[in-house]
C-alpha positions as CSV (number, residue, x, y, z in Angstrom):
1,M,103.5,244.7,143.4
2,F,106.6,243.8,141.4
3,K,108.6,244.0,144.7
4,I,106.4,241.2,146.2
5,Y,106.8,239.2,143.0
6,G,110.6,239.5,143.1
7,L,110.6,238.7,146.8
8,L,108.7,235.5,146.2
9,V,110.8,234.5,143.3
10,G,113.9,235.1,145.4
11,L,112.4,233.1,148.3
12,G,111.7,230.3,145.8
13,V,115.3,230.3,144.5
14,W,116.7,230.3,148.1
15,S,114.4,227.4,149.1
16,A,115.5,225.3,146.1
17,W,119.1,226.2,146.9
18,E,118.7,225.0,150.5
19,V,117.1,221.8,149.4
20,S,120.1,221.3,147.0
21,L,122.5,221.8,149.8
22,W,120.6,219.3,152.0
23,M,120.7,216.8,149.2
24,A,124.4,217.4,148.7
25,R,125.1,216.6,152.3
26,R,123.0,213.5,152.1
27,R,124.8,212.4,148.9
28,Q,128.2,213.4,150.3
29,V,128.8,215.9,147.5
30,S,130.7,219.1,148.3
31,E,128.5,222.0,149.4
32,R,131.1,224.3,148.1
33,L,130.7,222.8,144.6
34,V,126.9,223.1,144.8
35,N,127.2,226.8,145.9
36,R,129.5,227.5,142.9
37,L,127.2,225.7,140.5
38,V,124.2,227.6,141.8
39,G,125.8,230.8,140.6
40,W,126.2,229.4,137.1
41,M,122.6,228.2,137.2
42,L,121.3,231.6,138.4
43,V,123.0,233.4,135.6
44,G,122.0,230.8,133.0
45,G,118.5,230.8,134.3
46,L,118.1,234.6,134.2
47,I,119.5,234.7,130.6
48,G,117.3,231.8,129.5
49,A,114.2,233.2,131.1
50,R,114.6,236.5,129.3
51,V,115.6,235.0,125.9
52,Y,112.6,232.6,126.0
53,H,110.2,235.5,126.9
54,V,111.6,237.7,124.1
55,I,111.3,234.9,121.6
56,D,107.7,234.2,122.8
57,Y,106.7,237.9,122.5
58,W,108.8,238.8,119.5
59,Q,106.1,239.1,116.9
60,R,103.6,241.0,119.0
61,Y,105.9,243.3,121.0
62,Y,109.7,243.2,120.7
63,S,109.7,243.3,116.9
64,V,108.0,246.7,117.2
65,Y,110.1,247.9,120.2
66,P,113.5,246.0,119.9
67,I,115.2,248.3,122.4
68,K,112.9,246.9,125.1
69,V,114.6,243.6,124.9
70,V,117.2,244.9,127.4
71,Y,114.6,246.6,129.7
72,L,114.7,243.9,132.4
73,W,113.2,246.3,134.9
74,E,109.9,246.3,132.9
75,G,109.5,242.5,133.6
76,G,109.3,239.7,131.2
77,L,110.8,236.3,132.2
78,A,109.6,232.8,131.3
79,I,109.9,229.8,133.6
80,W,110.6,227.4,130.8
81,G,113.6,229.5,129.7
82,A,114.8,229.8,133.2
83,L,114.7,226.0,133.6
84,I,116.5,225.4,130.3
85,G,119.0,228.2,131.0
86,G,119.6,226.9,134.5
87,L,120.4,223.4,133.2
88,V,122.8,224.9,130.6
89,G,124.4,227.0,133.3
90,L,124.8,223.8,135.5
91,W,126.4,222.0,132.6
92,L,128.8,224.8,131.8
93,G,129.7,225.3,135.4
94,Y,130.3,221.5,135.7
95,K,132.5,221.5,132.7
96,I,134.6,224.5,133.9
97,I,134.7,223.8,137.7
98,D,134.6,220.1,138.3
99,H,134.9,216.9,136.3
100,K,135.3,214.6,139.4
101,S,131.6,214.5,140.4
102,K,129.1,212.7,138.2
103,I,126.8,215.1,136.3
104,I,124.0,212.7,137.0
105,D,124.5,213.1,140.8
106,L,124.5,216.8,140.5
107,L,121.3,216.8,138.5
108,D,119.7,214.7,141.2
109,I,120.9,217.2,143.8
110,V,119.7,220.4,142.1
111,L,116.5,219.2,140.4
112,V,114.7,218.0,143.5
113,G,114.3,221.6,144.8
114,A,113.2,223.1,141.5
115,P,109.5,222.3,142.0
116,L,109.6,223.8,145.5
117,G,111.1,227.0,144.2
118,Q,108.5,227.1,141.4
119,A,105.6,226.5,143.9
120,I,106.7,229.5,145.9
121,G,107.6,231.8,143.0
122,R,104.2,231.2,141.3
123,W,102.5,233.1,144.2
124,G,104.1,236.2,142.8
125,N,101.7,235.8,139.9
126,F,98.9,236.2,142.5
127,F,100.2,239.5,143.7
128,N,100.6,240.7,140.1
129,S,97.2,239.5,139.1
130,E,98.7,237.2,136.4
131,L,98.3,233.7,135.3
132,R,94.6,233.4,135.4
133,G,92.3,231.4,133.2
134,R,89.6,232.7,130.9
135,N,87.0,232.4,133.7
136,G,89.3,233.9,136.3
137,E,90.5,230.6,137.5
138,P,93.7,230.9,139.6
139,L,96.0,228.9,137.3
140,F,99.0,230.0,139.4
141,L,97.4,228.2,142.4
142,Y,96.9,225.0,140.5
143,E,100.5,225.1,139.2
144,S,101.8,225.9,142.6
145,A,99.9,223.0,144.2
146,L,101.1,220.6,141.5
147,D,104.7,221.8,141.9
148,L,104.4,221.3,145.7
149,L,103.1,217.7,145.1
150,L,106.0,217.0,142.7
151,F,108.5,218.3,145.2
152,L,107.1,216.2,148.0
153,F,107.1,213.1,145.7
154,L,110.7,213.7,144.6
155,W,111.9,214.6,148.1
156,L,110.4,211.4,149.6
157,F,111.4,209.2,146.7
158,L,115.0,210.4,146.5
159,L,115.6,209.9,150.2
160,H,115.5,206.1,149.5
161,S,116.9,206.0,146.0
162,F,120.1,205.5,144.1
163,S,122.3,207.8,142.1
164,G,120.9,209.2,138.8
165,L,117.3,208.6,139.5
166,M,116.1,212.0,138.4
167,V,117.4,211.7,134.8
168,T,117.2,208.0,134.0
């Protein structure tokens, strides 16, 4: 089932990336710049996701099996760490690659697609039988639906907005 999970996470990342490219064209920002920054965000997101997960499970698992910290193939990523790491990656890439664009415009461009990617990726939890409540409630489904609503709101709102709306 981990293959389906990875496929859905990959599909979510690709979808968010495509939305970012669409937003870049609309905002007249270089698609090449967005593509380069996405690489930084992916690396930062993966590192952040793993670090957050390891910190979260340190007491109950990784303190006993510290070598398992590097066993990425056994799973263990956290969405909050991915988001934080992705933003750090965006900022680092921005500092290294391009100072001409406004960081606030770049945040608008990349953040609108994040909830769509999350909505798609959460379905991987369904196939792995994860993220269920105490009574078997499909928490992944609730989160996916809310992420999709957030994406639609941001998408429609940003179509008629000004620069820097996402972070002001």
